[in-house]
C-alpha positions as a Markdown table, in Angstrom:
| # | Residue | x | y | z |
|---|---|---|---|---|
| 1 | Unk | -92.5 | 243.8 | 42.5 |
| 2 | Unk | -93.5 | 242.6 | 46.0 |
| 3 | Unk | -91.8 | 243.9 | 49.2 |
| 4 | Unk | -91.2 | 240.3 | 50.3 |
| 5 | Unk | -91.7 | 236.9 | 48.7 |
| 6 | Unk | -91.4 | 233.7 | 50.7 |
| 7 | Unk | -90.6 | 231.0 | 48.1 |
| 8 | Unk | -91.6 | 227.4 | 48.0 |
| 9 | Unk | -93.1 | 227.1 | 51.4 |
| 10 | Unk | -95.5 | 224.3 | 52.5 |
| 11 | Unk | -98.5 | 226.5 | 53.1 |
| 12 | Unk | -101.0 | 225.8 | 55.9 |
| 13 | Unk | -103.6 | 228.6 | 55.4 |
| 14 | Unk | -105.7 | 227.9 | 58.5 |
| 15 | Unk | -108.9 | 227.1 | 56.6 |
| 16 | Unk | -108.6 | 223.3 | 57.2 |
| 17 | Unk | -107.9 | 222.7 | 53.6 |
| 18 | Unk | -105.0 | 220.6 | 52.4 |
| 19 | Unk | -101.4 | 222.0 | 52.5 |
| 20 | Unk | -99.9 | 223.1 | 49.3 |
| 21 | Unk | -96.4 | 224.3 | 48.2 |
| 22 | Unk | -96.1 | 227.8 | 46.8 |
| 23 | Unk | -95.1 | 231.4 | 47.5 |
| 24 | Unk | -96.5 | 234.0 | 49.8 |
| 25 | Unk | -96.1 | 237.7 | 48.9 |
| 26 | Unk | -96.1 | 240.5 | 51.4 |
| 27 | Unk | -96.5 | 244.2 | 50.6 |
| 28 | Unk | -96.7 | 247.1 | 53.1 |
| 29 | Unk | -96.7 | 244.6 | 55.9 |
| 30 | Unk | -99.7 | 242.6 | 54.6 |
| 31 | Unk | -100.1 | 239.3 | 52.8 |
| 32 | Unk | -101.1 | 240.1 | 49.3 |
| 33 | Unk | -100.8 | 236.7 | 47.5 |
| 34 | Unk | -100.8 | 233.1 | 48.6 |
| 35 | Unk | -99.9 | 230.1 | 46.5 |
| 36 | Unk | -98.3 | 229.4 | 43.1 |
| 37 | Unk | -95.5 | 231.7 | 41.8 |
| 38 | Unk | -96.0 | 235.2 | 43.2 |
| 39 | Unk | -93.4 | 236.8 | 41.1 |
| 40 | Unk | -90.3 | 238.8 | 42.2 |
| 41 | Unk | -89.7 | 240.5 | 45.5 |
| 42 | Unk | -87.3 | 243.1 | 46.8 |
| 43 | Unk | -86.5 | 240.6 | 49.6 |
| 44 | Unk | -86.7 | 236.8 | 49.1 |
| 45 | Unk | -86.8 | 234.0 | 51.7 |
| 46 | Unk | -86.3 | 230.5 | 50.6 |
| 47 | Unk | -88.7 | 228.3 | 52.6 |
| 48 | Unk | -88.2 | 225.1 | 50.6 |
| 49 | Unk | -89.7 | 222.3 | 52.7 |
| 50 | Unk | -90.6 | 224.6 | 55.7 |
| 51 | Unk | -94.1 | 225.1 | 57.0 |
| 52 | Unk | -95.6 | 228.6 | 56.6 |
| 53 | Unk | -98.6 | 229.0 | 58.9 |
| 54 | Unk | -100.9 | 231.6 | 60.3 |
| 55 | Unk | -100.3 | 232.8 | 63.8 |
| 56 | Unk | -101.1 | 230.3 | 66.6 |
| 57 | Unk | -103.6 | 231.7 | 69.1 |
| 58 | Unk | -103.7 | 230.1 | 72.6 |
| 59 | Unk | -107.3 | 231.0 | 73.6 |
| 60 | Unk | -107.0 | 229.9 | 77.2 |
| 61 | Unk | -104.1 | 231.0 | 79.2 |
| 62 | Unk | -103.5 | 232.4 | 82.7 |
| 63 | Unk | -100.6 | 234.7 | 81.9 |
| 64 | Unk | -102.4 | 237.6 | 83.5 |
| 65 | Unk | -99.6 | 238.2 | 86.0 |
| 66 | Unk | -96.6 | 236.9 | 83.9 |
| 67 | Unk | -97.3 | 239.3 | 81.0 |
| 68 | Unk | -96.4 | 242.1 | 83.4 |
| 69 | Unk | -92.8 | 241.0 | 83.8 |
| 70 | Unk | -92.0 | 238.5 | 80.9 |
| 71 | Unk | -91.7 | 240.1 | 77.5 |
| 72 | Unk | -91.4 | 236.7 | 75.9 |
| 73 | Unk | -94.4 | 235.1 | 77.6 |
| 74 | Unk | -92.6 | 231.8 | 77.9 |
| 75 | Unk | -92.9 | 229.0 | 77.3 |
| 76 | Unk | -95.8 | 229.7 | 74.9 |
| 77 | Unk | -93.6 | 231.8 | 72.6 |
| 78 | Unk | -91.0 | 229.0 | 72.5 |
| 79 | Unk | -93.7 | 226.7 | 71.1 |
| 80 | Unk | -94.7 | 229.0 | 68.3 |
| 81 | Unk | -97.7 | 230.7 | 69.9 |
| 82 | Unk | -98.1 | 234.2 | 68.5 |
| 83 | Unk | -101.1 | 235.4 | 70.5 |
| 84 | Unk | -102.2 | 234.6 | 74.1 |
| 85 | Unk | -105.7 | 235.2 | 75.4 |
| 86 | Unk | -106.0 | 235.7 | 79.2 |
| 87 | Unk | -108.6 | 236.6 | 81.8 |
| 88 | Unk | -110.0 | 233.1 | 81.5 |
| 89 | Unk | -112.0 | 231.3 | 84.2 |
| 90 | Unk | -113.0 | 234.7 | 85.5 |
| 91 | Unk | -109.6 | 235.3 | 87.2 |
| 92 | Unk | -107.1 | 238.1 | 86.7 |
| 93 | Unk | -105.6 | 241.1 | 88.2 |
| 94 | Unk | -107.6 | 244.1 | 87.1 |
| 95 | Unk | -109.5 | 246.0 | 88.2 |
| 96 | Unk | -107.9 | 246.1 | 91.7 |
| 97 | Unk | -108.2 | 248.4 | 94.7 |
| 98 | Unk | -105.0 | 249.4 | 96.4 |
| 99 | Unk | -104.4 | 247.0 | 99.3 |
| 100 | Unk | -106.5 | 244.2 | 97.8 |
| 101 | Unk | -103.8 | 242.7 | 95.5 |
| 102 | Unk | -103.2 | 239.8 | 97.8 |
| 103 | Unk | -106.8 | 238.7 | 97.5 |
| 104 | Unk | -106.6 | 238.5 | 93.7 |
| 105 | Unk | -103.3 | 236.6 | 93.9 |
| 106 | Unk | -105.0 | 234.1 | 96.4 |
| 107 | Unk | -107.9 | 233.7 | 93.9 |
| 108 | Unk | -105.5 | 233.0 | 91.0 |
| 109 | Unk | -103.5 | 230.6 | 93.2 |
| 110 | Unk | -106.6 | 228.8 | 94.4 |
| 111 | Unk | -108.4 | 228.5 | 91.1 |
| 112 | Unk | -105.4 | 227.9 | 88.8 |
| 113 | Unk | -102.6 | 226.7 | 91.1 |
| 114 | Unk | -100.2 | 229.4 | 90.0 |
| 115 | Unk | -97.7 | 229.9 | 92.7 |
| 116 | Unk | -98.5 | 233.0 | 94.7 |
| 117 | Unk | -94.8 | 233.6 | 95.5 |
| 118 | Unk | -94.1 | 234.1 | 91.8 |
| 119 | Unk | -97.1 | 236.5 | 91.4 |
| 120 | Unk | -96.1 | 238.4 | 94.6 |
| 121 | Unk | -92.5 | 238.9 | 93.4 |
| 122 | Unk | -93.3 | 239.5 | 89.8 |
| 123 | Unk | -96.3 | 241.8 | 89.6 |
| 124 | Unk | -95.5 | 245.5 | 89.9 |
| 125 | Unk | -99.2 | 246.7 | 90.2 |
| 126 | Unk | -99.0 | 249.9 | 88.1 |
| 127 | Unk | -102.8 | 250.0 | 87.7 |
| 128 | Unk | -106.1 | 250.1 | 89.4 |
| 129 | Unk | -108.6 | 250.0 | 86.6 |
| 130 | Unk | -108.7 | 247.5 | 83.7 |
| 131 | Unk | -107.8 | 250.2 | 81.1 |
| 132 | Unk | -104.8 | 251.1 | 83.2 |
| 133 | Unk | -103.8 | 247.4 | 83.3 |
| 134 | Unk | -104.0 | 247.4 | 79.5 |
| 135 | Unk | -101.8 | 250.5 | 79.4 |
| 136 | Unk | -99.2 | 248.8 | 81.6 |
| 137 | Unk | -99.2 | 245.8 | 79.3 |
| 138 | Unk | -98.9 | 247.9 | 76.2 |
| 139 | Unk | -95.9 | 249.8 | 77.7 |
| 140 | Unk | -93.8 | 246.6 | 77.5 |
| 141 | Unk | -92.5 | 245.4 | 74.1 |
| 142 | Unk | -92.9 | 241.7 | 73.8 |
| 143 | Unk | -92.5 | 238.8 | 71.3 |
| 144 | Unk | -96.2 | 237.8 | 71.1 |
| 145 | Unk | -99.6 | 239.6 | 71.0 |
| 146 | Unk | -101.8 | 239.7 | 74.1 |
| 147 | Unk | -105.5 | 239.8 | 74.3 |
| 148 | Unk | -107.1 | 240.3 | 77.7 |
| 149 | Unk | -110.7 | 239.4 | 78.8 |
| 150 | Unk | -112.3 | 241.2 | 81.7 |
| 151 | Unk | -112.0 | 238.8 | 84.6 |
| 152 | Unk | -115.3 | 238.4 | 86.5 |
| 153 | Unk | -113.7 | 237.6 | 89.9 |
| 154 | Unk | -111.6 | 240.8 | 89.8 |
| 155 | Unk | -114.7 | 242.9 | 89.0 |
| 156 | Unk | -116.6 | 241.3 | 91.9 |
| 157 | Unk | -113.7 | 241.7 | 94.3 |
| 158 | Unk | -113.3 | 245.3 | 93.2 |
| 159 | Unk | -116.9 | 246.1 | 94.0 |
| 160 | Unk | -117.7 | 243.7 | 96.8 |
| 161 | Unk | -114.4 | 243.2 | 98.6 |
| 162 | Unk | -114.0 | 239.9 | 100.4 |
| 163 | Unk | -117.8 | 239.4 | 100.2 |
| 164 | Unk | -117.2 | 238.5 | 96.6 |
| 165 | Unk | -116.9 | 234.8 | 97.6 |
| 166 | Unk | -119.9 | 234.7 | 100.0 |
| 167 | Unk | -122.8 | 236.8 | 98.8 |
| 168 | Unk | -124.8 | 237.8 | 95.8 |
| 169 | Unk | -124.3 | 241.4 | 94.7 |
| 170 | Unk | -126.9 | 244.0 | 95.6 |
| 171 | Unk | -128.6 | 246.3 | 93.0 |
| 172 | Unk | -126.1 | 249.2 | 93.4 |
| 173 | Unk | -123.2 | 246.7 | 93.2 |
| 174 | Unk | -124.5 | 245.2 | 90.0 |
| 175 | Unk | -124.8 | 248.7 | 88.6 |
| 176 | Unk | -121.2 | 249.4 | 89.5 |
| 177 | Unk | -120.0 | 246.1 | 88.1 |
| 178 | Unk | -121.8 | 246.8 | 84.8 |
| 179 | Unk | -120.1 | 250.2 | 84.6 |
| 180 | Unk | -116.7 | 248.8 | 85.3 |
| 181 | Unk | -117.3 | 246.0 | 82.7 |
| 182 | Unk | -118.5 | 248.5 | 80.1 |
| 183 | Unk | -115.4 | 250.7 | 80.6 |
| 184 | Unk | -113.1 | 247.6 | 80.5 |
| 185 | Unk | -114.8 | 246.2 | 77.4 |
| 186 | Unk | -114.5 | 249.5 | 75.6 |
| 187 | Unk | -110.8 | 249.6 | 76.4 |
| 188 | Unk | -110.2 | 246.0 | 75.3 |
| 189 | Unk | -111.8 | 246.0 | 71.9 |
| 190 | Unk | -110.2 | 243.1 | 70.0 |
| 191 | Unk | -106.6 | 242.0 | 70.2 |
| 192 | Unk | -103.9 | 244.3 | 71.6 |
| 193 | Unk | -100.8 | 244.2 | 69.5 |
| 194 | Unk | -97.8 | 244.5 | 71.8 |
| 195 | Unk | -95.1 | 243.4 | 69.4 |
| 196 | Unk | -92.5 | 246.0 | 68.5 |
């Protein structure tokens, strides 16, 4: 007997194949059977005529600031998105040196037209390094999963300050950027599940 059986759903399996009607069984929190009659379940959900799909991943978002104050990551969660990926276009908010937060907000506002007033009011800046940023994100329960890429502009600004817009990095700066990126990449392996 399965832990859960979702009955008679219109199944979209994410492979690009045709939809089909059938059951989906779940055991120990994992899908164990898809299609046909999966047999009995301790819990049963009738999904007759309803779509059952894999999670929807939005691979290009700029929620880097909003995820620090909005546990629902709206409006994406309202539209069925289950995972957001941020740090796109090289912009984001970690790493950041104390006192240089405004610079990163201005970069985000300039590149992505996200209102700086919202970012100034919403972000609580409980981090300096990228791993600390991930820790701050993980501390907040939320309704979707979050994946964060290491934003190039933030790394450049962390190492080069305001010269990040004007000059090529020097050898020692490149070495520092590589170390920061390696630390951040190590901390951000794969998707970070933040759902309760």
